[in-house]
C-alpha positions as CSV (number, residue, x, y, z in Angstrom):
1,M,-10.7,-4.9,18.7
2,S,-13.6,-5.4,16.9
3,L,-15.1,-4.2,13.4
4,T,-17.8,-1.4,13.9
5,K,-20.2,-0.6,10.9
6,L,-21.5,3.2,11.2
7,V,-24.5,4.2,8.7
8,S,-25.1,7.9,8.1
9,W,-28.2,9.1,5.9
10,N,-30.4,11.9,5.7
11,I,-33.2,10.0,5.5
12,N,-36.0,13.1,4.8
13,S,-38.7,11.7,7.5
14,V,-37.7,8.7,9.3
15,R,-41.3,7.4,9.6
16,I,-42.0,7.5,5.7
17,R,-39.3,6.0,4.8
18,L,-39.1,3.4,7.7
19,P,-39.7,0.5,5.3
20,L,-36.1,1.7,3.5
21,I,-34.3,1.6,6.9
22,E,-35.6,-1.9,7.2
23,Q,-34.2,-2.6,4.0
24,L,-30.7,-1.1,4.6
25,V,-30.7,-3.3,7.9
26,T,-31.2,-6.3,6.5
27,A,-28.9,-6.3,3.8
28,E,-25.9,-4.0,5.7
29,Q,-26.6,-5.0,9.3
30,P,-25.1,-1.6,10.9
31,D,-24.1,-1.6,14.5
32,I,-24.6,2.2,14.8
33,I,-27.2,4.5,12.2
34,C,-27.1,8.1,12.4
35,L,-30.2,9.5,10.7
36,Q,-30.6,13.3,9.7
37,E,-33.8,15.1,8.6
38,T,-35.9,12.8,11.2
39,K,-38.8,15.2,11.2
40,V,-40.3,14.2,14.0
41,R,-40.6,14.8,17.8
42,D,-39.1,12.5,20.2
43,S,-42.1,11.6,21.5
44,Q,-43.6,10.3,18.2
45,F,-40.4,8.6,17.1
46,P,-40.8,5.0,16.1
47,H,-39.0,3.4,19.1
48,E,-41.2,0.1,19.0
49,A,-39.5,-0.8,15.1
50,F,-36.1,0.2,15.9
51,H,-36.5,-1.8,19.0
52,A,-37.5,-5.1,16.9
53,L,-34.2,-4.6,14.5
54,G,-32.1,-4.7,17.3
55,Y,-31.5,-1.0,18.3
56,T,-32.0,-0.7,21.8
57,T,-30.1,2.6,22.2
58,R,-31.8,5.5,20.6
59,I,-30.5,9.1,21.0
60,L,-32.9,11.5,19.9
61,H,-33.0,15.4,18.7
62,G,-36.0,15.5,17.0
63,Q,-38.2,18.3,15.3
64,P,-41.5,18.1,13.7
65,M,-41.8,18.7,9.8
66,H,-38.3,20.0,9.9
67,H,-34.5,18.9,10.8
68,G,-34.1,16.3,13.2
69,V,-31.3,13.8,14.0
70,A,-30.8,10.7,15.8
71,I,-28.2,8.4,16.6
72,L,-29.5,4.3,16.8
73,S,-27.2,1.8,18.1
74,R,-27.0,-1.7,19.2
75,V,-23.8,-1.0,20.9
76,P,-23.3,0.8,24.3
77,L,-23.4,4.9,23.8
78,V,-22.6,7.3,26.5
79,E,-23.0,11.0,26.8
80,D,-25.4,13.0,24.5
81,R,-24.7,16.4,23.6
82,R,-26.3,19.1,21.3
83,Y,-24.5,21.6,19.7
84,D,-26.6,24.3,18.8
85,W,-24.7,25.8,15.7
86,Q,-27.6,27.1,13.9
87,D,-28.0,29.3,17.2
88,N,-31.5,29.6,16.5
89,G,-32.9,26.2,18.9
90,E,-32.9,24.0,15.2
91,A,-32.5,20.5,15.7
92,R,-29.5,19.6,13.8
93,H,-26.8,17.9,15.7
94,I,-26.6,15.1,18.3
95,G,-23.5,13.9,19.4
96,V,-22.2,10.4,21.3
97,R,-19.4,8.6,22.6
98,L,-18.5,5.2,21.5
99,P,-17.6,2.3,23.9
100,N,-13.7,3.2,23.6
101,G,-14.0,6.9,24.2
102,I,-14.2,8.0,20.7
103,L,-16.6,10.9,20.3
104,L,-19.5,10.6,17.2
105,E,-20.9,13.9,15.7
106,N,-24.0,13.5,13.9
107,V,-24.6,16.8,12.1
108,Y,-27.4,18.5,9.8
109,I,-26.1,21.6,8.1
110,P,-28.2,24.1,6.4
111,A,-29.4,23.6,2.6
112,G,-28.7,27.6,2.7
113,G,-31.7,28.5,0.0
114,D,-31.6,29.4,-3.5
115,I,-29.8,32.4,-3.8
116,P,-25.6,32.4,-2.8
117,D,-25.6,36.1,-1.2
118,R,-26.0,36.3,2.4
119,D,-27.6,40.0,1.8
120,E,-30.6,38.6,-0.5
121,N,-30.6,35.3,0.8
122,P,-30.5,35.0,5.2
123,K,-30.6,31.3,5.0
124,F,-27.5,31.4,3.1
125,G,-26.0,33.8,5.9
126,Q,-27.1,31.0,8.0
127,K,-25.6,28.4,6.6
128,L,-22.0,30.1,6.6
129,D,-22.3,31.1,9.9
130,F,-23.0,27.5,11.0
131,Y,-20.0,26.5,9.4
132,E,-17.9,29.2,11.3
133,R,-19.2,28.1,14.7
134,M,-18.4,24.4,13.9
135,T,-14.8,25.8,12.8
136,R,-14.4,27.6,16.1
137,W,-15.3,24.3,18.1
138,S,-13.0,22.1,15.6
139,E,-10.3,24.6,16.8
140,G,-10.6,23.4,20.5
141,L,-11.1,19.7,19.7
142,R,-9.0,17.8,21.5
143,E,-10.2,14.3,21.6
144,P,-10.2,11.8,18.4
145,T,-13.7,12.4,16.4
146,I,-15.9,11.0,13.8
147,M,-18.2,13.4,12.2
148,M,-20.7,12.2,9.9
149,G,-23.9,13.7,8.2
150,D,-25.2,16.0,5.8
151,F,-22.8,18.8,4.9
152,N,-24.8,20.6,2.3
153,I,-21.7,21.4,0.3
154,A,-19.8,19.5,-2.8
155,P,-16.4,20.6,-2.5
156,L,-14.6,19.3,-5.4
157,E,-15.4,19.4,-9.0
158,S,-15.7,15.8,-9.0
159,D,-18.3,15.9,-6.2
160,V,-21.0,17.6,-8.8
161,W,-22.3,16.7,-12.1
162,S,-21.0,20.0,-13.7
163,H,-18.7,22.2,-12.1
164,K,-19.0,25.0,-14.7
165,Q,-22.8,24.8,-14.3
166,L,-22.9,24.7,-10.7
167,L,-20.6,27.3,-9.8
168,K,-23.4,29.6,-8.9
169,V,-25.6,27.5,-7.4
170,V,-25.8,26.9,-3.5
171,S,-23.6,23.8,-2.4
172,H,-21.1,24.1,-4.7
173,T,-20.1,27.9,-4.6
174,P,-16.5,29.1,-4.1
175,V,-17.2,30.8,-1.4
176,E,-19.0,27.8,0.4
177,V,-16.2,25.4,-0.7
178,E,-13.4,27.8,1.0
179,T,-15.8,27.9,4.2
180,M,-16.1,24.1,4.0
181,Q,-11.8,23.9,3.6
182,R,-11.7,26.6,6.6
183,L,-13.6,23.8,8.7
184,R,-11.3,21.0,7.9
185,D,-8.3,22.9,8.1
186,A,-9.1,23.7,11.6
187,H,-8.9,20.0,13.1
188,D,-7.3,18.5,9.6
189,W,-10.2,16.8,9.3
190,Q,-9.5,13.7,7.2
191,D,-12.0,12.9,4.2
192,I,-13.2,9.6,4.6
193,G,-15.0,9.6,1.1
194,R,-12.4,10.7,-0.8
195,H,-9.9,8.5,0.9
196,F,-11.6,5.6,-0.5
197,V,-12.1,7.1,-3.6
198,P,-10.2,9.5,-4.7
199,A,-10.8,12.6,-7.1
200,P,-11.3,12.8,-10.1
201,E,-13.5,9.6,-9.5
202,R,-17.3,10.3,-9.7
203,L,-18.8,10.3,-6.1
204,Y,-22.6,11.5,-5.2
205,T,-24.8,11.3,-2.3
206,W,-27.9,13.1,-3.7
207,W,-30.1,13.6,-6.6
208,S,-33.1,16.3,-6.9
209,Y,-36.5,15.0,-6.7
210,R,-36.9,17.3,-9.7
211,S,-35.8,14.4,-12.0
212,K,-38.5,12.3,-12.6
213,D,-35.5,9.5,-13.2
214,W,-32.1,9.9,-11.2
215,T,-30.3,8.0,-13.8
216,V,-31.1,10.3,-16.5
217,G,-28.2,13.0,-17.0
218,D,-26.8,11.4,-13.5
219,R,-27.0,15.0,-12.1
220,G,-25.7,14.1,-8.7
221,R,-24.0,15.8,-5.6
222,R,-21.6,14.5,-3.0
223,L,-23.4,16.6,-0.3
224,D,-22.8,13.9,2.7
225,H,-19.6,13.3,4.3
226,V,-18.0,10.9,6.9
227,W,-14.7,13.2,8.6
228,T,-12.2,11.6,11.0
229,S,-9.6,13.2,13.1
230,P,-6.1,12.6,12.1
231,E,-5.5,9.6,14.1
232,I,-8.5,7.7,13.6
233,L,-7.8,7.4,9.7
234,P,-5.5,4.0,10.3
235,N,-8.6,2.6,12.2
236,I,-11.1,2.8,9.0
237,R,-11.5,-0.5,7.1
238,S,-14.1,0.6,4.6
239,H,-16.0,3.2,3.1
240,H,-18.9,3.4,0.4
241,V,-21.8,4.2,-0.7
242,L,-25.4,2.5,-1.5
243,E,-26.2,4.0,-4.8
244,A,-28.9,1.5,-5.5
245,A,-30.7,3.1,-2.3
246,R,-32.1,5.9,-4.6
247,S,-34.2,3.8,-6.6
248,W,-36.1,2.1,-3.6
249,D,-39.4,2.5,-3.3
250,R,-40.1,6.3,-2.2
251,P,-36.7,6.9,-1.4
252,S,-34.8,9.7,0.1
253,D,-32.9,12.1,-2.3
254,H,-30.1,11.1,-0.4
255,I,-28.5,7.7,0.1
256,P,-26.6,5.7,2.9
257,L,-23.1,6.2,3.3
258,I,-21.2,3.2,5.3
259,T,-18.2,3.4,6.4
260,E,-16.5,0.0,8.4
261,I,-14.1,1.1,11.4
262,E,-11.9,-0.8,13.8
263,L,-12.7,-0.1,17.4
């Protein structure tokens, strides 16, 4: 078995933030990078830059201006799956199989707009329906799987800067938390973030651009996650978030999640 380092990062435009990815690669040397919100057509993806970094395998599901996911790898990958859990053609998922047969799913779940009511805000309903489709898929999942990405829900009180103030804010409402829990229960998904950083310890992956200085008030949320099938958990060796990346030049509002696994 060998130690493999995986990164998940909502990059918020892969072309704009390519220097940040290069900075991450220099510091962490990940074997596989899962990106969300790449915001680029596959034909315009910066292939040469990633090839120069050693990521000779690139599995893309792109879309201009919005959405888009990518898996970049220094190790061989097989398969190329795209589930339309949004049911509208948006590029929000891409899946591959690792050399040892484990499935790797990279997912970007919709944010859901600003109003937590599906009647007043169709985007919120689309988010909940996306989760329900993933739940049905999880119920039938029989292979060991790693799922990572921007799930756009912070489920625990310690996953947000203020539980009371965010109870009616999309990403931390009770209906979203309940919906996410049904997804977890459907496959007994293991929350790797909270396995290594148990609640109630603070753990955030996102800070809004609305604050000029994200460190003031530390108003973060844990919107990004790494989940695994139960049988994979013993193989996970480490997990941490790279909080310093939120202060890099022209940063994403999300930070990288870094997980090491024995494969």
